[in-house]
C-alpha positions in Angstrom: 14.5 -38.2 2.6 14.5 -34.8 4.2 16.3 -32.1 2.2 17.5 -29.2 4.3 16.6 -25.6 3.2 19.5 -23.7 2.0 20.0 -20.1 3.0 18.9 -18.9 -0.4 15.7 -20.9 -0.4 14.8 -19.5 3.0 15.2 -16.0 1.8 13.1 -16.7 -1.3 10.4 -18.2 0.9 10.5 -15.1 3.2 10.2 -12.8 0.3 7.2 -14.7 -1.1 5.4 -14.8 2.3 6.1 -11.1 2.9 4.7 -10.2 -0.6 1.5 -12.2 0.0 0.8 -10.3 3.2 1.5 -6.9 1.8 -0.7 -7.0 -1.3 -0.5 -4.7 -4.3 -0.9 -0.9 -4.0 -1.7 -1.0 -0.3 -5.5 -0.8 -0.7 -6.6 -4.1 -2.0 -8.7 -4.9 1.1 -11.1 -2.1 0.4 -13.8 -2.9 -2.2 -14.3 -0.2 -4.8 -17.2 0.9 -7.0 -17.2 3.1 -10.1 -18.5 6.6 -9.3 -19.3 9.6 -11.4 -21.8 12.5 -11.3 -22.4 16.0 -12.3 -22.0 19.4 -10.6 -24.4 22.1 -11.6 -25.4 25.6 -10.5 -29.0 26.4 -11.2 -29.0 23.7 -13.8 -25.8 24.9 -15.6 -22.6 22.7 -15.5 -19.7 23.9 -13.2 -16.3 23.0 -14.8 -12.9 22.7 -13.1 -14.2 21.6 -9.7 -12.1 19.0 -7.8 -14.4 16.6 -6.1 -12.9 14.7 -3.1 -14.4 11.7 -1.3 -13.0 10.8 2.1 -14.3 7.4 3.4 -15.6 7.6 6.9 -14.2 5.0 9.4 -16.5 2.4 10.8 -16.6 0.6 14.1 -14.6 -2.3 12.8 -11.6 -0.4 11.6 -10.0 3.1 12.0 -8.5 2.7 8.5 -11.3 3.6 6.2 -9.4 3.2 2.9 -8.0 5.6 0.3 -9.6 8.8 -0.6 -10.8 9.4 -4.2 -11.0 12.5 -6.3 -11.9 13.7 -9.8 -12.2 17.0 -11.6 -15.3 18.2 -13.5 -15.0 18.7 -17.2 -16.6 21.5 -19.3 -20.0 19.7 -18.9 -19.6 19.5 -15.1 -19.1 15.7 -15.1 -16.6 14.0 -12.8 -15.3 10.5 -12.4 -13.6 9.4 -9.2 -10.2 7.7 -9.0 -8.5 6.5 -5.8 -5.2 8.0 -4.7 -3.6 4.8 -6.0 -5.0 5.6 -9.5 -7.6 2.9 -9.4 -11.0 3.8 -10.8 -13.8 4.4 -8.3 -14.2 4.9 -4.6 -14.4 2.8 -1.5 -17.9 1.4 -1.0 -19.7 3.2 1.9 -20.2 6.6 3.4 -17.8 9.5 2.5 -17.3 13.1 3.6 -17.3 15.2 0.4 -15.3 18.4 -0.2 -15.3 20.5 -3.3 -12.7 23.1 -4.5 -11.9 24.8 -7.8 -8.9 23.2 -9.6 -5.7 25.1 -8.6 -7.2 26.3 -5.3 -4.5 27.2 -2.8 -5.9 28.1 0.7 -2.8 30.0 1.8 -2.7 32.1 -1.4 -6.4 32.7 -1.1 -6.0 34.0 2.4 -3.2 36.3 1.5 -5.2 37.5 -1.5 -8.1 38.4 0.8 -5.7 40.4 2.9 -4.4 42.3 -0.2 -8.0 43.0 -1.3 -8.8 44.4 2.2 -5.9 46.8 1.8 -7.0 47.9 -1.6 -4.2 46.1 -3.6 -4.7 43.7 -6.4 -2.0 41.3 -7.4 -1.1 40.1 -10.9 -2.3 36.6 -9.8 -5.8 37.9 -9.3 -5.9 39.8 -12.6 -4.9 36.6 -14.4 -7.4 34.4 -12.6 -10.6 33.5 -14.5 -13.6 35.3 -13.3 -15.6 32.7 -11.4 -19.3 33.5 -11.7 -20.0 30.6 -9.4 -18.9 30.2 -5.8 -18.7 26.8 -4.1 -21.2 27.0 -1.2 -19.4 26.9 2.2 -21.2 23.7 3.2 -19.3 21.9 0.3 -16.0 23.7 1.0 -12.8 22.5 2.7 -14.4 21.9 6.1 -17.4 20.2 4.7 -19.6 18.0 6.7 -21.6 16.9 3.7 -21.8 13.1 3.1 -22.6 10.9 0.2 -22.8 7.1 0.0 -21.1 5.0 -2.7 -23.3 1.9 -3.3 -21.7 -1.5 -3.9 -23.0 -1.6 -7.5 -21.5 1.9 -8.2 -23.3 4.9 -9.6 -23.2 7.5 -12.4 -25.6 9.8 -10.6 -23.9 11.2 -7.5 -24.9 14.7 -8.6 -24.4 18.0 -6.7 -26.6 21.0 -7.4 -25.8 24.5 -6.2 -28.8 26.8 -6.0 -27.3 30.3 -5.7 
């Protein structure tokens, strides 16, 4: 005996099928691995640096997966988390950028203009004195690359030698 689908059962089936195609969090098709490391300058830890990993696209797909980021602690150690709050980073090659926590490129540019004119704002006076500068090669337009292995790693370290 054939039972006809009711309108309600068709909607339920449609919702189930749609959910199975969409997945959870939008990034489940990208395999992740745990990643951590340490940032140092002449062997000394560099705290409060935001480390950003941007997966490079491959020939198979333009969508390379979610970026990952983490901030170094007082010991210079960082752990990456994806933009979806999942621990780790997409397995493969990434472009890596570094910036101090709280870095605002527009505010930095206007501050440089003020300094050129001899002014100093209250914001600059309140900023911590950074003895370490992030090398330009690791900055916002970085071309530096690192590879996340399938088994993960705790040694993706970056050393500044100023």
